[in-house]
N, C-alpha and C positions, 0 to 999 in steps of 0.2 A: 516481804510484802512488795507487790508491784507499785512502783512510783507513779504518780500522776504525770501529766505533761502540762506546761503552762506557757501561754503566750501573753506577754505584757505589752500593752499600748504605752510606749514610754514617753512620748511628748518631748518637751524641751528639757535639756539637761539641767536647767534651773530647778527642776523638781527635786533634785538632790538636796537642795537647801530649804525645802518647804515641808511642812507638816499639814496635810490636808486630807480630804476624804479618799483621794486616789492613793496616796502613800499609806494611809491607814489600812486600806483594802489590800494593798500589796503585802503588808505585814500580816494581815489576817489570813491570806492565802498561805503564807509560809508557815504560820502557826497551825493551820489545819493540816498541811502536809505532814508536819512532825507529829501532831497528835494522832492523826488517823492512819498514817502510812509509815511512820518512823522517820528518823533523821536521815537525810540523804548523806551517803558517804562522799558524794561529789555532785557537782552541777556541771552539766554540759550546756553552754549557751551559744545560740546562733544570733548574732547581733547584726542589725541593718548597717552597721558602720565598719565592717571588715569585709571589703570587696577585694578579690584577688584574681589573678590569672591561675587557673587550676584551684584545687581544693587544699586547704592548709588547716592545721590544728596547733594550738599553742601547746608546747611540750617542755616548758621551763618549770623549775621548782618554785620560782618566786616571780610571778608575772607582774610587771609594772602597771601602775595606774596611768592610763593614757588620757590626756586632756585634748581631745581631738576636736577642738572648736575654736572660734575666734574671739570676738569682743563680748566677753562676759565678765562679771565682777571677779575680783581676785579671790574672793571667798570660794568660788567654784573651782578655781585652779588649785586651791589649797586642799580640796577634798582628796583623800587617799582611801583606797580600798585594798588593804594588804592581804587579801586571801591567798593562801598557798595555791600552787598549781598541782598537777597530777600527771607526770610523764607516763605512768603506767596506763592511765585512762586514755591519754592521747594515743598510745600505741594500740590500745583496744579499739578505739574509734577507727584508726587506720585499717586495722584488720577486718572490721565489720564492713567497711566501705569498699573493700577489694571487689573487683579489679580496678576500681577508680584509684588513680595514684593520689596519695595524700602527703603533702610536705609537712614534716615536723618542724615547727617554728620554735627555735630555742632562744630567740632574743629580739627579733625584729618587732614583734607586736606585744601583746599583753592583754589588759582588760580595758576596752574602750568605754566611752560614756554610755553607749547603748546598754552595756552590761552593768557597770558599777552604779549608774544613777538609779537603777532598779534595785540591785542587790543591797545597796547601802540602806535601803528602806525595808526590804523584805528580810534580809539576814544582816542586821547592822554589825554584828560581831566579827564578820569577815573571817570565820573560822572554819568554813567548809571549803574544800578545794574547788577551784573553778577552772574549767578548760573551755576555750572558745573554738568553735568551728567556723571557718570562713565561708563566704558566699562566692562561688565561682561565677563571675560575671558572664561567662560564655554559655552557661547552662540555660535550658528552657525551664519554665515552671514545672513541667512534667518530670524533668531530670532532677530538680531539687526535691520534689516530693518523693521520687523513687529513692534518693539517697536517704531521706528521713526514714523510710520504711525499713531500711537495713539497720537502723539504729535502735529499733524496738527492743532487742534483747537487753540493752542497758537498763531498761526499766525494772527488770528482774534482778539486777545486779546492784541495786541501791543508788542508781544514778538518776537525778532529776534532770529531765531535758526541758529547757526553756528556750523561747524565742523572744526577741524584743524588736519591736517595729511599730508599724501603724497600719491598720486596714485602709483608712483614708489619710493621705499624706500630701497635701498640696500647699506648700508654704507660700508660694507666690500669690495665691488667692485668699490667704487667711485674712480675716478681720482682726487685726492686731489690737484694735481699740475695745473690743468686746468679746471676752472669752465665752460668755453665755448666750451669744446671739443664736438665732435660728440657723441651723445648718443649711447650706445650699441644697436645693432639691436633688441635684445629682449626687451630692455626697451622702445624703440620707438614703437615697435609693440604692447606692452601691453597698453601703454599710448593711442595710436591711437584707439585701440579696445574699451577701457573704455570710451573714449571721444565720440566715435560713439554711444555707448550705451546711454550715457547721452543725446546726441543730439536728438536721436530718442525716448527717453523715455523707453528704453528697460531695465527696472530694473532687469529683470531675468538675463540678461547678467552680470550686475554688481554683483548680488548675487552669481552667479555661475562662478565667475572669474577663479576659479581654473581649470575649464574645458579647459582653454587656454593652459594648459600644461607648457612647460619649460618657456615661457615668464612670466607666472604668478608665477611660482615657484621662479624665479630669481628676479622678480620685487616686490614680496610680500613674502620675506623669513620669516617674522612673520606678523600676520595680524593687529597688533595694529594701525599702521599708515594708513591702508586701511579702517578699520571699520568706522571712522568718516564720510567717503564719503557715506557710506550706510545710515547713519542717516540723512544726508542732502537730499539725493536722495529720501529716504523714506518719508520725511516731505514735499517734493515738490508735486505739483499738475500737472495733465496732461496739464493744460492750461498755466503753467508757461513757460517762455522763458529762457532756459539756455544760459549763456554767459561765455565764457572762457577767462580770462585775469587776470593776466599774464598767458602765455601758453608756457612753455618750460621745458626742462630737463637740469639741470646743473650737472657738475662733472660726466657726462656719465650715472648716475644711481640714480639721485635724482630729482623727478618731483617737480617743483615750480608752477604747474598749479593750479589756483583757478577758481571756478565756482560759479556764482551767478544765482539763479533761480528767475527771475523777474516776478511778477504776471501779468497775462494777456498777450496774444499773440497779436502782431500788426495786424491790419486789412489791 
């Protein structure tokens, strides 16, 4: 059965130590995937935290858990997510992305916190193989979306494609003292516009997000956390049903919105 596609708004890595409405929703998404579509044979993840020159894919049997952050509690550094890798899936990804060259990473990377902070809540047993696909920093939004479209056959091969990032990600302007404060008007406007594009299947609007002007410039001060959304939207099909949950902005400028594209529209 065709696998869904999921974008997770991952927020702070501290969420790996928390049990809240967001982490519970992530777990519910995973449970629905398995109940309605079957257990994924593997997960292909595009994380905001693996930026490269050129495109790369993790191709090791046992990817390490990368603690790619600074001043956080020791408990966060102690978290391990020992999911196996899948070199065969890495090779399949490389073949699907031809003629784009794809480097097989057999040791330099692993699973960064954009991946494991989500998966440790969604699939806490860490028993599904996980492969990461990098973000080539030289590509345009249209290029990233085009790569994602080539990955669609994986959905019919038991592979769950996920992206982790944030629709709105402006750490500099966050209200650190109040997680539940009213979002900035520009943040809410950008979030609403992008979600409307997802709901209507208007991928052109997602690709050309910069055309929204100041709301886009402030919501996406750097594109790394936005690009994973393009991979999930690009891997989705026209007859998938997008569902937003959780769906909110915290600290005024950090979107925690997740989107699952469920195969088949209701009749």
